[in-house]
C-alpha positions as CSV (number, residue, x, y, z in Angstrom):
1,M,0.0,0.0,0.0
2,R,3.0,2.3,0.6
3,S,3.8,2.3,-3.1
4,A,0.3,3.3,-4.0
5,L,-0.1,5.9,-1.3
6,A,3.3,7.4,-2.3
7,C,1.7,8.5,-5.5
8,I,-0.5,10.9,-3.6
9,P,1.1,14.4,-3.3
10,R,1.5,15.7,0.2
11,R,-0.6,18.7,-0.6
12,V,-3.5,16.4,-1.6
13,V,-3.1,14.5,1.7
14,L,-3.2,17.8,3.5
15,L,-6.3,18.9,1.6
16,L,-8.0,15.7,2.4
17,L,-7.2,15.8,6.1
18,S,-8.1,19.5,6.4
19,E,-11.5,19.0,4.6
20,A,-12.2,16.0,6.9
21,L,-11.6,18.3,9.9
22,L,-13.9,21.0,8.3
23,V,-16.7,18.5,7.7
24,V,-16.6,17.1,11.3
25,S,-16.4,20.6,12.7
26,A,-19.4,21.7,10.7
27,L,-21.4,18.7,11.9
28,M,-20.4,19.5,15.5
29,L,-21.4,23.2,15.0
30,G,-24.7,22.0,13.5
31,T,-25.4,20.0,16.7
32,F,-24.4,22.9,18.9
33,A,-26.7,25.2,17.0
34,R,-29.6,22.9,17.5
35,L,-29.1,22.3,21.2
36,G,-27.1,25.3,22.4
37,S,-23.4,25.2,22.8
38,A,-23.1,23.7,26.3
39,A,-25.8,21.1,25.8
40,G,-24.5,20.4,22.3
41,W,-21.0,19.8,23.6
42,M,-22.2,17.4,26.3
43,L,-24.4,15.5,23.8
44,A,-21.7,15.3,21.3
45,R,-19.3,13.8,23.9
46,Q,-21.8,11.4,25.3
47,N,-24.0,10.2,22.4
48,D,-23.5,11.9,19.1
49,G,-19.7,11.6,18.7
50,A,-19.9,8.2,16.8
51,R,-22.9,9.4,14.8
52,I,-21.1,12.5,13.7
53,A,-18.1,10.3,12.7
54,V,-20.4,8.2,10.6
55,V,-21.8,11.2,8.7
56,G,-18.3,12.6,8.3
57,G,-17.1,9.3,7.0
58,V,-19.9,9.1,4.4
59,C,-19.2,12.7,3.3
60,M,-15.5,12.0,2.8
61,L,-16.1,8.7,1.0
62,C,-18.5,10.5,-1.4
63,M,-15.8,13.2,-2.0
64,Y,-13.3,10.5,-2.9
65,Y,-15.8,8.7,-5.2
66,Y,-16.7,11.9,-7.0
67,D,-12.9,12.4,-7.7
68,L,-12.6,15.6,-5.7
69,Y,-8.9,14.6,-5.0
70,D,-8.0,13.8,-8.6
71,S,-5.6,16.2,-10.4
72,S,-8.4,17.3,-12.8
73,M,-10.5,18.6,-9.9
74,L,-7.5,20.4,-8.3
75,I,-7.1,22.6,-11.4
76,N,-10.8,23.2,-12.3
77,L,-12.4,25.0,-9.4
78,R,-15.8,25.4,-11.1
79,L,-16.1,21.6,-11.8
80,A,-15.0,20.8,-8.2
81,L,-17.7,23.1,-6.7
82,A,-20.3,21.5,-9.0
83,R,-19.2,18.0,-7.8
84,L,-19.3,19.2,-4.2
85,L,-23.1,19.8,-4.6
86,Q,-23.4,16.3,-5.9
87,V,-21.5,15.0,-2.9
88,L,-23.8,16.7,-0.5
89,G,-26.9,15.3,-2.3
90,T,-25.4,11.8,-2.5
91,A,-24.3,11.8,1.2
92,A,-27.9,12.8,2.2
93,L,-29.3,9.9,0.2
94,I,-26.8,7.4,1.6
95,L,-27.5,8.5,5.1
96,A,-31.3,8.2,4.6
97,L,-30.8,4.6,3.5
98,L,-28.3,3.9,6.3
99,Y,-30.6,5.2,9.0
100,T,-33.4,3.1,7.7
101,A,-31.3,0.0,8.1
102,F,-29.6,1.1,11.3
103,P,-31.8,3.5,13.3
104,S,-29.4,3.6,16.2
105,L,-26.9,5.6,14.1
106,T,-29.4,8.3,13.4
107,L,-28.3,11.9,13.9
108,S,-31.1,14.5,14.1
109,R,-32.3,15.9,10.8
110,Q,-31.7,19.4,11.9
111,S,-28.1,18.7,12.9
112,I,-27.5,17.0,9.6
113,F,-29.1,19.7,7.5
114,L,-27.2,22.5,9.3
115,G,-24.0,20.5,9.4
116,L,-24.0,19.6,5.7
117,A,-24.9,23.1,4.7
118,L,-22.1,24.6,6.8
119,A,-19.7,21.9,5.5
120,G,-20.5,22.8,1.9
121,V,-19.8,26.5,2.6
122,L,-16.6,25.8,4.5
123,V,-15.2,23.2,2.0
124,A,-16.1,25.4,-1.0
125,G,-14.3,28.4,0.6
126,W,-11.3,26.3,1.6
127,R,-11.1,24.8,-2.0
128,R,-11.1,28.3,-3.5
129,L,-8.3,29.3,-1.1
130,F,-6.4,26.1,-1.9
131,F,-6.9,26.7,-5.6
132,Q,-5.2,30.2,-5.3
133,L,-2.4,29.1,-2.9
134,S,-1.4,26.1,-5.0
135,R,-0.7,28.5,-7.9
136,A,1.3,31.0,-5.9
137,S,4.9,30.9,-7.2
138,W,6.3,31.6,-3.7
139,L,4.8,28.4,-2.5
140,N,6.1,26.2,-5.4
141,E,9.7,25.1,-5.0
142,P,11.9,26.0,-8.0
143,V,13.9,23.0,-9.2
144,L,16.8,22.4,-11.6
145,M,16.0,20.0,-14.4
146,V,19.3,18.1,-15.2
147,G,19.1,16.3,-18.5
148,D,16.9,16.4,-21.6
149,G,14.9,14.0,-23.6
150,A,11.4,12.5,-23.3
151,L,11.6,11.9,-19.6
152,A,12.7,15.4,-18.8
153,E,9.9,16.8,-20.9
154,K,7.3,14.6,-19.3
155,L,8.4,15.6,-15.8
156,A,8.4,19.3,-16.6
157,G,4.9,18.8,-18.1
158,E,3.7,17.2,-14.8
159,F,5.1,20.0,-12.7
160,L,3.5,22.7,-14.8
161,S,0.1,21.0,-15.1
162,R,-0.2,19.8,-11.5
163,P,0.3,22.6,-9.1
164,E,-0.5,20.2,-6.2
165,L,3.0,18.8,-6.7
166,G,4.5,22.0,-5.3
167,M,7.4,22.2,-7.8
168,R,8.2,24.2,-10.9
169,P,11.1,24.0,-13.4
170,A,13.2,27.0,-12.8
171,A,16.3,26.1,-14.9
172,S,17.7,23.3,-16.9
173,A,21.2,21.8,-17.5
174,C,22.2,19.2,-20.0
175,A,26.0,19.3,-19.6
176,A,28.6,20.8,-17.2
177,E,29.3,23.7,-19.5
178,A,25.6,24.5,-19.8
179,W,25.2,25.2,-16.1
180,N,26.7,28.0,-14.1
181,P,27.1,26.9,-10.5
182,A,26.7,30.5,-9.4
183,G,23.1,30.2,-10.5
184,A,22.5,27.3,-8.2
185,A,22.2,29.6,-5.1
186,P,18.4,29.9,-5.0
187,L,17.9,26.3,-6.0
188,R,17.9,23.5,-3.5
189,R,16.7,20.5,-5.5
190,A,17.8,19.0,-8.8
191,I,15.8,16.4,-10.8
192,V,18.3,14.3,-12.7
193,T,17.0,12.5,-15.8
194,L,20.4,11.4,-17.0
195,P,21.2,7.6,-17.0
196,Q,23.1,6.3,-14.0
197,P,25.9,6.5,-13.0
198,W,25.6,10.2,-13.0
199,P,28.6,12.2,-14.4
200,D,31.0,13.9,-12.0
201,W,29.6,17.4,-12.6
202,V,26.2,16.3,-11.4
203,Q,27.7,14.7,-8.3
204,R,29.4,18.1,-7.6
205,L,26.0,19.7,-7.5
206,G,25.2,17.4,-4.6
207,E,28.4,18.2,-2.9
208,R,27.5,21.9,-3.0
209,G,24.4,21.1,-0.9
210,M,21.8,20.6,-3.7
211,R,19.4,17.7,-3.2
212,L,19.7,15.3,-6.1
213,Q,16.7,13.1,-7.1
214,D,16.4,10.5,-9.7
215,G,14.0,11.6,-12.4
216,A,12.7,8.1,-13.2
217,A,11.9,7.4,-9.5
218,M,10.3,10.9,-9.3
219,Y,8.2,10.2,-12.3
220,E,7.1,6.8,-11.0
221,R,6.1,8.4,-7.6
222,I,4.0,11.2,-9.0
223,T,2.3,9.3,-11.8
224,G,2.0,5.6,-10.7
225,Q,3.8,4.7,-14.0
226,V,7.2,3.3,-14.7
227,A,9.3,5.7,-16.8
228,L,9.7,3.6,-20.0
229,E,12.1,6.2,-21.3
230,A,14.6,5.4,-18.6
231,G,15.1,1.9,-20.1
232,R,15.2,0.1,-16.7
233,A,13.6,-3.3,-16.7
234,P,11.5,-3.7,-13.5
235,R,11.4,-7.1,-11.8
236,V,9.0,-8.6,-9.3
237,P,10.0,-8.0,-5.6
238,A,12.2,-10.5,-3.9
239,R,9.3,-11.8,-1.8
240,A,7.2,-12.3,-4.9
241,R,6.7,-16.0,-4.3
242,I,5.0,-15.4,-0.9
243,T,3.0,-12.5,-2.4
244,L,1.8,-14.7,-5.3
245,R,0.7,-17.4,-2.9
246,R,-1.3,-14.9,-0.9
247,K,-2.8,-13.5,-4.0
248,R,-3.8,-17.0,-5.2
249,L,-5.4,-17.8,-1.9
250,F,-7.2,-14.5,-1.8
251,S,-8.4,-14.8,-5.4
252,L,-9.5,-18.3,-4.8
253,L,-11.6,-17.4,-1.8
254,L,-13.2,-14.4,-3.4
255,A,-13.9,-16.2,-6.7
256,A,-15.6,-19.1,-4.9
257,A,-17.7,-16.8,-2.8
258,G,-18.5,-14.7,-5.9
259,L,-19.7,-17.8,-7.8
260,L,-21.8,-19.0,-4.9
261,L,-23.5,-15.6,-4.5
262,A,-23.8,-14.7,-8.2
263,W,-24.9,-18.0,-9.8
264,P,-28.6,-17.2,-9.8
265,L,-27.9,-13.8,-11.5
266,M,-25.5,-15.5,-14.0
267,L,-28.2,-18.1,-14.8
268,L,-30.7,-15.3,-15.5
269,I,-28.1,-13.4,-17.7
270,A,-27.4,-16.5,-19.7
271,L,-31.1,-17.1,-20.3
272,A,-31.6,-13.4,-21.3
273,I,-28.7,-13.6,-23.8
274,R,-30.2,-16.6,-25.5
275,L,-33.5,-14.9,-25.8
276,D,-32.0,-11.6,-26.9
277,S,-29.9,-12.8,-29.9
278,P,-29.0,-16.1,-31.6
279,G,-25.9,-17.8,-30.4
280,P,-24.3,-19.2,-27.2
281,A,-24.5,-17.4,-23.9
282,L,-20.8,-17.7,-23.2
283,F,-18.0,-16.2,-25.3
284,R,-14.7,-18.0,-25.3
285,Q,-11.5,-16.3,-26.5
286,R,-7.8,-17.2,-26.3
287,R,-5.8,-14.8,-24.2
288,V,-2.1,-14.7,-23.1
289,G,-1.5,-15.3,-19.4
290,W,1.2,-15.8,-16.9
291,Q,4.7,-16.3,-18.5
292,G,3.1,-15.9,-21.9
293,R,1.0,-19.1,-21.7
294,P,-2.3,-19.0,-23.5
295,F,-5.6,-19.8,-21.9
296,T,-9.3,-19.6,-22.7
297,L,-11.1,-16.6,-21.2
298,L,-14.8,-16.8,-20.5
299,K,-17.2,-13.9,-20.7
300,F,-20.9,-13.5,-21.3
301,R,-21.5,-12.9,-25.0
302,S,-22.2,-9.2,-25.5
303,M,-21.7,-9.0,-29.3
304,V,-23.3,-10.7,-32.3
305,V,-21.9,-14.1,-33.3
306,G,-18.9,-13.7,-35.6
307,A,-18.0,-10.2,-34.4
308,D,-14.3,-11.2,-34.3
309,A,-14.5,-13.5,-37.4
310,G,-11.2,-14.1,-39.1
311,G,-9.1,-13.5,-36.0
312,N,-9.6,-9.7,-36.2
313,A,-10.3,-9.1,-32.5
314,Q,-10.8,-5.3,-32.2
315,P,-11.4,-3.5,-28.8
316,A,-14.9,-2.4,-28.3
317,A,-15.7,1.2,-29.3
318,P,-18.3,3.5,-27.8
319,N,-21.7,2.6,-29.3
320,D,-20.1,-0.4,-31.1
321,P,-22.5,-1.7,-33.7
322,R,-21.3,-5.3,-32.9
323,C,-22.9,-5.2,-29.5
324,T,-26.3,-6.6,-28.9
325,R,-29.1,-4.7,-27.1
326,L,-28.5,-6.7,-23.9
327,G,-24.7,-6.7,-24.5
328,R,-24.5,-2.9,-24.3
329,W,-26.1,-3.0,-20.8
330,L,-24.0,-5.9,-19.7
331,R,-20.7,-4.2,-20.7
332,R,-21.8,-0.9,-19.1
333,C,-22.4,-2.7,-15.8
334,R,-19.4,-5.0,-16.3
335,L,-21.7,-8.0,-15.8
336,D,-20.3,-9.6,-18.9
337,E,-17.1,-10.4,-17.0
338,L,-18.8,-12.5,-14.3
339,P,-17.7,-15.8,-15.9
340,Q,-14.1,-14.8,-15.3
341,L,-14.7,-15.9,-11.8
342,W,-14.4,-19.5,-13.2
343,N,-11.0,-18.5,-14.8
344,I,-9.8,-17.2,-11.5
345,L,-11.0,-20.4,-9.7
346,R,-9.2,-22.6,-12.2
347,G,-6.0,-20.6,-11.8
348,D,-5.9,-19.0,-15.3
349,M,-6.1,-15.6,-13.8
350,S,-5.8,-13.7,-10.6
351,L,-8.3,-11.3,-9.2
352,V,-5.8,-8.4,-9.7
353,G,-3.1,-8.2,-12.3
354,P,-2.4,-7.0,-15.9
355,R,-5.3,-7.4,-18.3
356,P,-4.8,-10.4,-20.6
357,F,-5.1,-9.7,-24.4
358,V,-5.5,-11.9,-27.4
359,P,-2.3,-13.5,-28.7
360,E,-2.2,-11.5,-32.0
361,Q,-2.4,-8.2,-30.1
362,E,0.1,-9.3,-27.5
363,A,2.6,-10.4,-30.2
364,A,2.2,-7.1,-32.1
365,C,2.7,-5.0,-28.9
366,A,5.7,-7.2,-27.9
367,R,7.3,-6.5,-31.3
368,A,6.7,-2.8,-31.2
369,I,7.2,-1.9,-27.5
370,P,10.5,-2.8,-25.8
371,G,10.0,-4.6,-22.5
372,Y,6.3,-5.4,-23.2
373,S,6.7,-9.1,-22.2
374,L,7.7,-8.1,-18.7
375,R,4.0,-7.7,-17.8
376,W,3.8,-11.5,-18.1
377,Q,5.9,-11.9,-15.0
378,V,2.7,-11.9,-12.9
379,P,-0.6,-13.7,-13.5
380,P,-3.2,-11.6,-15.4
381,G,-6.2,-10.2,-13.6
382,A,-9.8,-9.3,-13.9
383,T,-8.8,-5.8,-12.7
384,G,-5.5,-4.1,-12.2
385,W,-3.5,-1.0,-11.7
386,A,-3.6,-0.1,-15.4
387,Q,-7.4,-0.8,-15.7
388,V,-8.3,1.6,-12.9
389,H,-6.1,4.3,-14.3
390,R,-6.5,3.7,-18.1
391,G,-9.5,2.7,-20.2
392,Y,-9.6,0.7,-23.3
393,C,-6.5,0.5,-25.6
394,A,-7.1,1.1,-29.3
395,T,-3.7,2.3,-30.4
396,L,-0.1,1.4,-29.9
397,E,0.5,4.5,-27.9
398,D,-2.5,3.5,-25.6
399,N,-0.8,0.2,-25.0
400,R,2.5,1.8,-24.3
401,E,0.9,4.0,-21.6
402,K,-0.9,1.0,-20.2
403,L,2.3,-0.9,-20.1
404,A,3.9,1.8,-17.9
405,Y,1.1,1.2,-15.4
406,D,1.4,-2.6,-15.6
407,L,5.1,-2.4,-15.0
408,F,4.6,-0.2,-11.9
409,Y,2.3,-3.0,-10.6
410,V,5.0,-5.6,-11.4
411,K,7.7,-3.6,-9.7
412,N,5.6,-2.9,-6.6
413,L,3.7,-6.2,-6.4
414,S,2.1,-6.6,-2.9
415,F,-1.1,-7.8,-1.3
416,S,-1.7,-4.3,0.1
417,L,-1.5,-2.8,-3.5
418,D,-4.1,-5.3,-4.6
419,L,-6.4,-4.0,-1.9
420,V,-6.0,-0.4,-3.1
421,I,-6.8,-1.6,-6.7
422,L,-9.9,-3.4,-5.5
423,F,-11.1,-0.3,-3.7
424,Q,-10.6,1.8,-6.8
425,T,-12.3,-0.8,-8.9
426,L,-15.4,-0.7,-6.7
427,K,-15.5,3.0,-7.2
428,I,-15.5,2.5,-11.0
429,L,-18.2,-0.1,-10.9
430,L,-20.5,1.9,-8.6
431,L,-20.2,5.0,-10.9
432,G,-20.5,3.0,-14.1
433,R,-17.3,4.4,-15.6
434,G,-15.2,2.9,-18.4
435,G,-17.6,0.3,-19.7
436,R,-18.2,0.1,-23.5
């Protein structure tokens, strides 16, 4: 989990914690306003403390699920404020359902109404202030970019487009003669994108007190992707054998439980597919799995029979004409992938891992993208780090970007990272994103 959480900038963590404090404080003030400050304080201490924590937890969970801590929301204040209104409405709906099921958790309606209204005002005001402060040049650390090329350009682009990182390129140096040490006085950090070992003139910058950071490691930390431009082949961690055993046991238990719970729904889906269009209910396709071994992947058929005739397996496109009426709904809800629980039970796949593709596509990517076969070092998965960050891949560049995410997963393979991915997958499923 440490590798996944390391991708979250410190300013975003500070924003999250400060907004959690604002939400809880607003709920406390709402309770005080209803009962009077002294009585409200005693009640909050004796009875309503846990109830306020539940409401605050629901609000923060909704803020996460509405992407209020994603980079796109941190640079678009208007969209963030619009999402905040959605958060408040969704939180009220969830709380109504929760209180129906668990009446003992109920906080008074007046306290919730006042608290949520105040929380909305406080968070909106703090967001506006955060938006301004994150762009203030005096709060963004100037850094020296040492080196050039694709990696240096990508890092500079990240710094410029993501003010929450708190850094801005102030100067660059590609060689010893291109940098005047006298200009290093106001700079305290250098991001080095040169291949290791670094030349002597770079080491001398460190000897003068400048903090040197590896550009590839920095890019990995702030994006959750391996820097393919660095040319460093990632390997699974030393304890990978133990981790893979834990993953296998966890996947086996969840797949078995999923099949036991979902078989009535799967039976109804299979019957509906047969009634909706001619052809079998299940779709079988060869995919490339662990260590490059092929296996047969199972899915509910969502397209017309013969959609991939001639071995021309193309990724689904928005409003794909090959999809059946029922198939479009199944793909949007991701229910077409339920039969993969059987693949997981058999050991063809894991619950979490790189997405398996057809052999022709894998072979084409392996020929065109250096290091592509490294993603086969771990078993494929029904969901994964690349899937939760990147949608369908239609072009070679799409697959190159997805590989960068897959290799991050390979390099940081851990059971805790799997839990983070499953949590993010649940977010995608609940909001119906990414399906085609």
